The first five atom37 places (N, CA, C, CB, O) and aatype in JSON, in Angstrom:
{
  "aatype": [15, 15, 17, 10, 2, 10, 19, 6, 1, 17, 13, 15, 6, 10, 16, 16, 11, 11, 10, 5, 1, 7, 15, 8, 16, 15, 19, 1, 0, 10, 2, 1, 3, 9, 1, 0, 17, 9, 6, 16, 17, 2, 3, 3, 14, 1, 14, 18, 19, 17, 16, 11, 16, 0, 0, 5, 9, 10, 3, 15, 9, 0, 1, 18, 4, 16, 1, 9, 11, 2, 15, 7, 8],
  "atom_mask": [
    [1, 1, 1, 1, 1],
    [1, 1, 1, 1, 1],
    [1, 1, 1, 1, 1],
    [1, 1, 1, 1, 1],
    [1, 1, 1, 1, 1],
    [1, 1, 1, 1, 1],
    [1, 1, 1, 1, 1],
    [1, 1, 1, 1, 1],
    [1, 1, 1, 1, 1],
    [1, 1, 1, 1, 1],
    [1, 1, 1, 1, 1],
    [1, 1, 1, 1, 1],
    [1, 1, 1, 1, 1],
    [1, 1, 1, 1, 1],
    [1, 1, 1, 1, 1],
    [1, 1, 1, 1, 1],
    [1, 1, 1, 1, 1],
    [1, 1, 1, 1, 1],
    [1, 1, 1, 1, 1],
    [1, 1, 1, 1, 1],
    [1, 1, 1, 1, 1],
    [1, 1, 1, 0, 1],
    [1, 1, 1, 1, 1],
    [1, 1, 1, 1, 1],
    [1, 1, 1, 1, 1],
    [1, 1, 1, 1, 1],
    [1, 1, 1, 1, 1],
    [1, 1, 1, 1, 1],
    [1, 1, 1, 1, 1],
    [1, 1, 1, 1, 1],
    [1, 1, 1, 1, 1],
    [1, 1, 1, 1, 1],
    [1, 1, 1, 1, 1],
    [1, 1, 1, 1, 1],
    [1, 1, 1, 1, 1],
    [1, 1, 1, 1, 1],
    [1, 1, 1, 1, 1],
    [1, 1, 1, 1, 1],
    [1, 1, 1, 1, 1],
    [1, 1, 1, 1, 1],
    [1, 1, 1, 1, 1],
    [1, 1, 1, 1, 1],
    [1, 1, 1, 1, 1],
    [1, 1, 1, 1, 1],
    [1, 1, 1, 1, 1],
    [1, 1, 1, 1, 1],
    [1, 1, 1, 1, 1],
    [1, 1, 1, 1, 1],
    [1, 1, 1, 1, 1],
    [1, 1, 1, 1, 1],
    [1, 1, 1, 1, 1],
    [1, 1, 1, 1, 1],
    [1, 1, 1, 1, 1],
    [1, 1, 1, 1, 1],
    [1, 1, 1, 1, 1],
    [1, 1, 1, 1, 1],
    [1, 1, 1, 1, 1],
    [1, 1, 1, 1, 1],
    [1, 1, 1, 1, 1],
    [1, 1, 1, 1, 1],
    [1, 1, 1, 1, 1],
    [1, 1, 1, 1, 1],
    [1, 1, 1, 1, 1],
    [1, 1, 1, 1, 1],
    [1, 1, 1, 1, 1],
    [1, 1, 1, 1, 1],
    [1, 1, 1, 1, 1],
    [1, 1, 1, 1, 1],
    [1, 1, 1, 1, 1],
    [1, 1, 1, 1, 1],
    [1, 1, 1, 1, 1],
    [1, 1, 1, 0, 1],
    [1, 1, 1, 1, 1]
  ],
  "atom_positions": [
    [[0.81, -1.2, 0.0], [0.0, 0.0, 0.0], [0.85, 1.26, 0.0], [-0.92, 0.0, 1.19], [0.31, 2.36, -0.12]],
    [[2.16, 1.14, 0.12], [2.99, 2.35, 0.18], [2.91, 3.16, -1.11], [4.44, 1.98, 0.47], [2.96, 4.38, -1.07]],
    [[2.79, 2.48, -2.27], [2.66, 3.23, -3.51], [1.34, 3.97, -3.56], [2.79, 2.3, -4.73], [1.26, 5.06, -4.13]],
    [[0.3, 3.39, -2.97], [-1.0, 4.06, -2.94], [-0.93, 5.3, -2.07], [-2.09, 3.1, -2.44], [-1.56, 6.32, -2.39]],
    [[-0.19, 5.24, -0.99], [0.0, 6.42, -0.15], [0.66, 7.54, -0.94], [0.85, 6.07, 1.08], [0.3, 8.71, -0.77]],
    [[1.61, 7.2, -1.79], [2.27, 8.21, -2.61], [1.3, 8.83, -3.61], [3.46, 7.61, -3.35], [1.34, 10.03, -3.86]],
    [[0.43, 8.01, -4.17], [-0.57, 8.53, -5.11], [-1.52, 9.48, -4.38], [-1.37, 7.36, -5.77], [-1.84, 10.55, -4.89]],
    [[-1.96, 9.08, -3.2], [-2.83, 9.95, -2.41], [-2.13, 11.26, -2.06], [-3.28, 9.24, -1.12], [-2.74, 12.33, -2.11]],
    [[-0.87, 11.17, -1.73], [-0.1, 12.38, -1.39], [0.02, 13.29, -2.61], [1.31, 12.0, -0.88], [-0.09, 14.51, -2.48]],
    [[0.24, 12.7, -3.79], [0.35, 13.49, -5.01], [-0.96, 14.24, -5.29], [0.71, 12.57, -6.2], [-0.93, 15.43, -5.62]],
    [[-2.09, 13.55, -5.15], [-3.38, 14.21, -5.36], [-3.64, 15.28, -4.31], [-4.52, 13.18, -5.35], [-4.27, 16.29, -4.59]],
    [[-3.15, 15.07, -3.1], [-3.26, 16.09, -2.07], [-2.48, 17.34, -2.46], [-2.77, 15.55, -0.72], [-2.96, 18.46, -2.28]],
    [[-1.28, 17.14, -2.99], [-0.48, 18.28, -3.47], [-1.22, 19.03, -4.56], [0.89, 17.8, -3.99], [-1.31, 20.26, -4.53]],
    [[-1.76, 18.3, -5.52], [-2.52, 18.92, -6.61], [-3.68, 19.72, -6.05], [-3.02, 17.85, -7.59], [-3.92, 20.85, -6.48]],
    [[-4.4, 19.14, -5.12], [-5.57, 19.8, -4.55], [-5.2, 21.06, -3.79], [-6.32, 18.86, -3.63], [-5.8, 22.12, -4.01]],
    [[-4.22, 20.97, -2.9], [-3.89, 22.12, -2.06], [-3.13, 23.21, -2.8], [-3.09, 21.68, -0.87], [-3.3, 24.39, -2.51]],
    [[-2.3, 22.83, -3.75], [-1.47, 23.83, -4.42], [-2.07, 24.38, -5.7], [-0.14, 23.24, -4.72], [-1.64, 25.43, -6.18]],
    [[-3.05, 23.7, -6.25], [-3.61, 24.19, -7.51], [-5.12, 24.36, -7.46], [-3.26, 23.24, -8.62], [-5.63, 25.43, -7.78]],
    [[-5.83, 23.33, -7.06], [-7.28, 23.37, -7.18], [-7.95, 24.28, -6.15], [-7.84, 21.99, -7.04], [-8.88, 25.0, -6.5]],
    [[-7.51, 24.26, -4.91], [-8.14, 25.1, -3.88], [-7.83, 26.58, -4.1], [-7.67, 24.68, -2.5], [-8.61, 27.44, -3.68]],
    [[-6.73, 26.87, -4.73], [-6.33, 28.26, -4.94], [-6.86, 28.83, -6.25], [-4.83, 28.37, -4.92], [-6.83, 30.05, -6.46]],
    [[-7.34, 27.97, -7.12], [-7.72, 28.41, -8.45], [-9.18, 28.79, -8.57], [0.0, 0.0, 0.0], [-10.02, 28.41, -7.75]],
    [[-9.45, 29.54, -9.62], [-10.82, 29.88, -9.98], [-10.98, 29.5, -11.44], [-11.14, 31.41, -9.73], [-10.34, 30.09, -12.31]],
    [[-11.82, 28.53, -11.71], [-11.96, 28.02, -13.06], [-13.37, 28.29, -13.56], [-11.64, 26.5, -13.11], [-14.36, 27.95, -12.91]],
    [[-13.44, 28.92, -14.72], [-14.74, 29.29, -15.27], [-15.34, 28.21, -16.15], [-14.62, 30.56, -16.06], [-16.5, 28.31, -16.56]],
    [[-14.56, 27.17, -16.43], [-15.06, 26.07, -17.26], [-14.27, 24.81, -16.98], [-14.98, 26.44, -18.77], [-13.19, 24.85, -16.38]],
    [[-14.81, 23.69, -17.42], [-14.1, 22.42, -17.29], [-12.83, 22.46, -18.13], [-15.01, 21.24, -17.72], [-11.8, 21.92, -17.73]],
    [[-12.9, 23.1, -19.27], [-11.73, 23.22, -20.14], [-10.6, 23.97, -19.42], [-12.1, 23.94, -21.45], [-9.44, 23.57, -19.51]],
    [[-10.94, 25.05, -18.73], [-9.92, 25.81, -17.99], [-9.34, 24.98, -16.85], [-10.53, 27.13, -17.44], [-8.13, 25.0, -16.62]],
    [[-10.2, 24.26, -16.16], [-9.73, 23.38, -15.08], [-8.79, 22.31, -15.63], [-10.92, 22.71, -14.37], [-7.72, 22.07, -15.07]],
    [[-9.18, 21.69, -16.72], [-8.36, 20.66, -17.36], [-7.01, 21.23, -17.77], [-9.09, 20.09, -18.59], [-5.97, 20.6, -17.55]],
    [[-7.01, 22.41, -18.35], [-5.76, 23.06, -18.78], [-4.85, 23.33, -17.59], [-6.07, 24.38, -19.52], [-3.65, 23.07, -17.65]],
    [[-5.43, 23.83, -16.49], [-4.62, 24.13, -15.3], [-4.05, 22.86, -14.67], [-5.45, 24.89, -14.27], [-2.9, 22.85, -14.22]],
    [[-4.84, 21.81, -14.62], [-4.34, 20.54, -14.06], [-3.2, 20.01, -14.91], [-5.48, 19.49, -13.98], [-2.17, 19.58, -14.38]],
    [[-3.37, 20.03, -16.23], [-2.31, 19.53, -17.11], [-1.05, 20.38, -17.02], [-2.8, 19.5, -18.56], [0.06, 19.84, -17.08]],
    [[-1.19, 21.68, -16.87], [-0.03, 22.55, -16.7], [0.69, 22.24, -15.39], [-0.45, 24.05, -16.74], [1.92, 22.21, -15.33]],
    [[-0.09, 22.01, -14.33], [0.51, 21.68, -13.04], [1.27, 20.36, -13.13], [-0.57, 21.61, -11.94], [2.38, 20.24, -12.6]],
    [[0.68, 19.37, -13.8], [1.34, 18.07, -13.96], [2.64, 18.23, -14.74], [0.41, 17.07, -14.68], [3.65, 17.63, -14.39]],
    [[2.61, 19.03, -15.79], [3.82, 19.24, -16.59], [4.92, 19.89, -15.75], [3.51, 20.11, -17.82], [6.08, 19.49, -15.81]],
    [[4.54, 20.89, -14.97], [5.51, 21.55, -14.09], [6.05, 20.56, -13.06], [4.87, 22.76, -13.38], [7.26, 20.53, -12.79]],
    [[5.16, 19.76, -12.48], [5.58, 18.75, -11.5], [6.59, 17.78, -12.12], [4.36, 17.97, -10.96], [7.6, 17.46, -11.51]],
    [[6.3, 17.32, -13.33], [7.18, 16.36, -13.99], [8.51, 16.97, -14.43], [6.47, 15.77, -15.19], [9.5, 16.26, -14.54]],
    [[8.53, 18.28, -14.66], [9.79, 18.95, -15.02], [10.74, 19.0, -13.84], [9.51, 20.36, -15.52], [11.96, 19.01, -14.02]],
    [[10.21, 19.03, -12.62], [11.04, 19.12, -11.42], [10.52, 18.16, -10.35], [11.07, 20.58, -10.88], [10.04, 18.6, -9.31]],
    [[10.6, 16.86, -10.6], [10.06, 15.9, -9.63], [10.89, 15.89, -8.35], [10.02, 14.49, -10.23], [12.11, 16.06, -8.37]],
    [[10.21, 15.69, -7.23], [10.87, 15.64, -5.93], [10.42, 14.39, -5.2], [10.58, 16.92, -5.09], [9.23, 14.07, -5.19]],
    [[11.34, 13.69, -4.6], [10.93, 12.49, -3.86], [10.2, 12.88, -2.58], [12.15, 11.61, -3.53], [10.48, 13.92, -1.97]],
    [[9.27, 12.04, -2.18], [8.62, 12.24, -0.89], [9.53, 11.69, 0.18], [7.21, 11.56, -0.85], [10.17, 10.65, 0.0]],
    [[9.58, 12.38, 1.29], [10.41, 11.96, 2.4], [9.48, 11.51, 3.52], [11.37, 13.1, 2.88], [8.68, 12.3, 4.03]],
    [[9.59, 10.24, 3.9], [8.77, 9.74, 4.99], [9.28, 10.34, 6.29], [8.8, 8.18, 5.05], [10.48, 10.35, 6.54]],
    [[8.37, 10.84, 7.11], [8.78, 11.5, 8.35], [8.63, 10.6, 9.57], [7.99, 12.76, 8.54], [9.08, 10.96, 10.66]],
    [[8.0, 9.47, 9.41], [7.84, 8.54, 10.53], [8.46, 7.2, 10.17], [6.34, 8.36, 10.89], [8.5, 6.79, 9.01]],
    [[8.94, 6.54, 11.2], [9.47, 5.19, 11.0], [8.31, 4.21, 10.89], [10.44, 4.78, 12.16], [7.17, 4.54, 11.23]],
    [[8.6, 3.02, 10.42], [7.56, 1.99, 10.34], [6.99, 1.7, 11.72], [8.14, 0.69, 9.72], [5.78, 1.49, 11.86]],
    [[7.84, 1.68, 12.73], [7.38, 1.41, 14.1], [6.4, 2.48, 14.57], [8.58, 1.32, 15.06], [5.4, 2.17, 15.21]],
    [[6.69, 3.74, 14.26], [5.79, 4.83, 14.65], [4.44, 4.7, 13.95], [6.42, 6.19, 14.33], [3.39, 4.93, 14.56]],
    [[4.46, 4.35, 12.69], [3.21, 4.18, 11.94], [2.4, 3.02, 12.5], [3.51, 3.95, 10.44], [1.19, 3.15, 12.69]],
    [[3.06, 1.9, 12.76], [2.35, 0.74, 13.31], [1.8, 1.02, 14.71], [3.28, -0.47, 13.36], [0.71, 0.56, 15.04]],
    [[2.54, 1.76, 15.52], [2.04, 2.15, 16.84], [0.79, 3.01, 16.71], [3.13, 2.9, 17.64], [-0.17, 2.83, 17.46]],
    [[0.8, 3.93, 15.78], [-0.35, 4.8, 15.55], [-1.57, 3.99, 15.11], [-0.01, 5.86, 14.5], [-2.68, 4.24, 15.58]],
    [[-1.36, 3.04, 14.23], [-2.46, 2.19, 13.77], [-2.99, 1.34, 14.92], [-1.99, 1.28, 12.62], [-4.21, 1.18, 15.06]],
    [[-2.11, 0.81, 15.75], [-2.54, -0.01, 16.89], [-3.38, 0.82, 17.85], [-1.31, -0.6, 17.63], [-4.4, 0.34, 18.36]],
    [[-2.98, 2.06, 18.12], [-3.76, 2.93, 19.01], [-5.13, 3.21, 18.41], [-3.01, 4.25, 19.27], [-6.14, 3.2, 19.12]],
    [[-5.17, 3.45, 17.12], [-6.44, 3.71, 16.44], [-7.36, 2.49, 16.52], [-6.19, 4.1, 14.97], [-8.54, 2.62, 16.82]],
    [[-6.81, 1.33, 16.25], [-7.61, 0.1, 16.3], [-8.16, -0.14, 17.7], [-6.78, -1.11, 15.85], [-9.31, -0.56, 17.85]],
    [[-7.36, 0.12, 18.71], [-7.81, -0.04, 20.09], [-8.94, 0.93, 20.39], [-6.64, 0.19, 21.07], [-9.92, 0.58, 21.04]],
    [[-8.81, 2.15, 19.9], [-9.81, 3.18, 20.15], [-11.16, 2.84, 19.51], [-9.31, 4.52, 19.64], [-12.2, 3.1, 20.1]],
    [[-11.13, 2.28, 18.31], [-12.4, 2.04, 17.6], [-12.95, 0.63, 17.81], [-12.2, 2.29, 16.13], [-14.06, 0.34, 17.36]],
    [[-12.2, -0.23, 18.47], [-12.58, -1.64, 18.58], [-13.98, -1.81, 19.17], [-11.58, -2.38, 19.45], [-14.75, -2.65, 18.69]],
    [[-14.32, -1.05, 20.16], [-15.62, -1.2, 20.82], [-16.55, -0.02, 20.54], [-15.43, -1.34, 22.32], [-17.4, 0.32, 21.36]],
    [[-16.38, 0.59, 19.38], [-17.19, 1.77, 19.07], [-18.57, 1.41, 18.52], [-16.47, 2.64, 18.08], [-19.41, 2.29, 18.35]],
    [[-18.81, 0.14, 18.23], [-20.1, -0.28, 17.72], [-20.24, -0.17, 16.22], [0.0, 0.0, 0.0], [-21.34, -0.33, 15.69]],
    [[-19.17, 0.09, 15.52], [-19.22, 0.19, 14.05], [-18.81, -1.1, 13.42], [-18.33, 1.32, 13.55], [-18.79, -1.21, 12.2]]
  ]
}
């Protein structure tokens, strides 16, 4: 699932840096802006840097699972 996390992170970047800040008067304009952002991203790709260790992530998941275990869902 680590590659899926990267895909989600990429879409988050697109959303926060382009879509939330933009004003698009048409689908065509939105499409053009997204494609321009992708082209710029691909011209200067940057690796994502994980800020937590695997142990920290697993501890966080374990705490979450404990918290929701008896929530009735």
